[in-house]
N, C-alpha and C positions, 0 to 999 in steps of 0.2 A: 471449695476443697476439690482437688482433682478426683476424677472417678476412680473407684477402686480402693480409696483410703477411707478409713473410718475415723470419725472424730473421737477424741479421748472421752472415756467415761467420766461423767461429772458427778453422778450420784449412784450409790450402790445400795441395793437391798439384800435380802436373804438369798433370793434366787435370780434377780435381774440387776442389770445396770441401766442407767438412763444417760443419754448423751445427745448432743446436737445431731441433727440430720442435715448434712451439708452437701453431700455428693449428689450430682445429677442423677446417678443410677438409683440411689436410695429415695430421692424425691419422686422419681418415676414409679418405684415400687409402692410408695405411700399413696400416690395419686391413683394407682391401679386399685388399691384397696378401697379407697373412698368412692370410687366410681362403680364398684360392684353393686348390683341392685339390692342385695340383702343388706349391705352396709348403708347405702343411700337411704333406704327405707327407715332404718334405725336412727339415722341422723336427720330425718325430715328434709332430705335433699331431693330435688326433683330434676336437676340439670347436671349432666356429666361435665366435669371440669377439664378443660384443655390444659396442656402443660404450662402454657403462658398464664392462664387464669389461676392455676394452683400456685405457681411461683409468686404471682402478684398478691394473692390472698395471704400467703404465709409472710412474705416480706413486708407488706404494709401493716399487718397485724403486729408483727414484732417491732417495727419501727415506731408505731404509735403506742407501744407498751400495752396493747390490748391483750396480748397472748404470750405465753411461754410454752414452747413445743419441745418435747423430748422423744427421742427414739428409744424403744424398749428392746433390750437384747438379753437373752439368758446368759448367765455367767458361765455355764458349762459349754455353751456353743455360741460364741459371739457372732450373731447375725441379726439383722433387724427383723423383729416379729410383730411389732406394733408401734403405735404412737399414743402418747398420753399428753394432754395439754390443758393448761389453764386458759380460760377464755373470759373475756370481759373483766379483766383484772381491775378492781376498784380499790386502789391503795387508800383513798380517803375513807371509804366505808369498810375497808378491811376484808373484802370477800372476792371470790371469783368462782366461776363455774368450772368444773373439771369434766373433761371429755376423754374417752379412751376408745381405741380400736385395736383389737388383737387381730391383725390382718392375715397372718399366716395360719391357715386352718389347723395344722399340726401342733400349733402352740396353744390352742384353746383348751381350757379345762385343766391346765397344769399349774394354776396359781400365779401365773405371771401378772395377770391383771390386778389381782388383789395386792401383790407385792409392789407393783408400780404405783398404785393408788396410795399405799402407805408411804412410799418414798416421796411422792409428790406432795402429800399432805405435810410431811415433816419439813420439806423445803419451803412450802408456802407459809407455814406457821412460824418457821424459824427465820431464814434469810429474807423472805419477802415481807414478813411482819403482818400477814393476814390473820384474821380471827375466825373466818368461816369459809368452807368450801361447800358447794352444792352441785347436784347433778340431776339431770332429767333422764328417766329411763322409761321406755314404753312398757305398759302392762303387757305381759306375755314374754318379755325378754328376761326370763328368770335367771339365766346365767349371769347377765350383767348386774342385775339387782343383787344377787348373792355375792358377787365380787365386791360391790360397793359396801354391802353390809358387813362382810368379813373384814373390810378395811376400816370399820368403825363408823360408817355412815348410817344414819337412821332415817326411816320414813318420816317425812315432815308433812306431806300432803299428797293427795291423789287428785290430779286435775282431770275432771270429767270431760271425755270426748275432746281432748286437747289436740290430738294429731290424727292423721289418716294413715292406715296401713292396709294393704290389699284392698283398697277402695272402701274401707270401713273406718268409721270414727273409733278411736281407741283412747283409753285413759293413759295418762302419763304420770308416773310417780316422781315426786321431788324428794330427793334424799339429801341430807346435809350432815356435815361433820364440823364440830367447833374445836377451836384450840382449847386445850385443857388449862 
């Protein structure tokens, strides 16, 4: 998609819309978010992604049907504020991991993440035919955990010393939501 044009909204929630992220400008905004140290740490990433590496990661994951990516934009102010995606989509087993980044600091704490998770779950359980979504959240990332819980995810397990944060081993919560 040419720069400066937004893809059409494909899914709509109460406060946000979800759509493809196709322009080079928006992909670069997305890459900037995931390369911030605070976001990298929450995602267990250690290496900054170049533009070419990020494009290859996204394009190959989509082509292999391993992932479904959506840009998040508030209905009242259409601009990209985050990304939510299904990862490791297992159509045979009927499940996928859900990941989310609200990259625009001013958009945090406004309910956009919870709404995006609800919308993605409805799409995953409906159109994609999945039966379970799960997520991994570092202990201490209470805002993320609350967003998942408000979107109907429940704590399934706490994985002891599963990740490293600030040079320390930390627990990671696994939360899940099942199709009703």
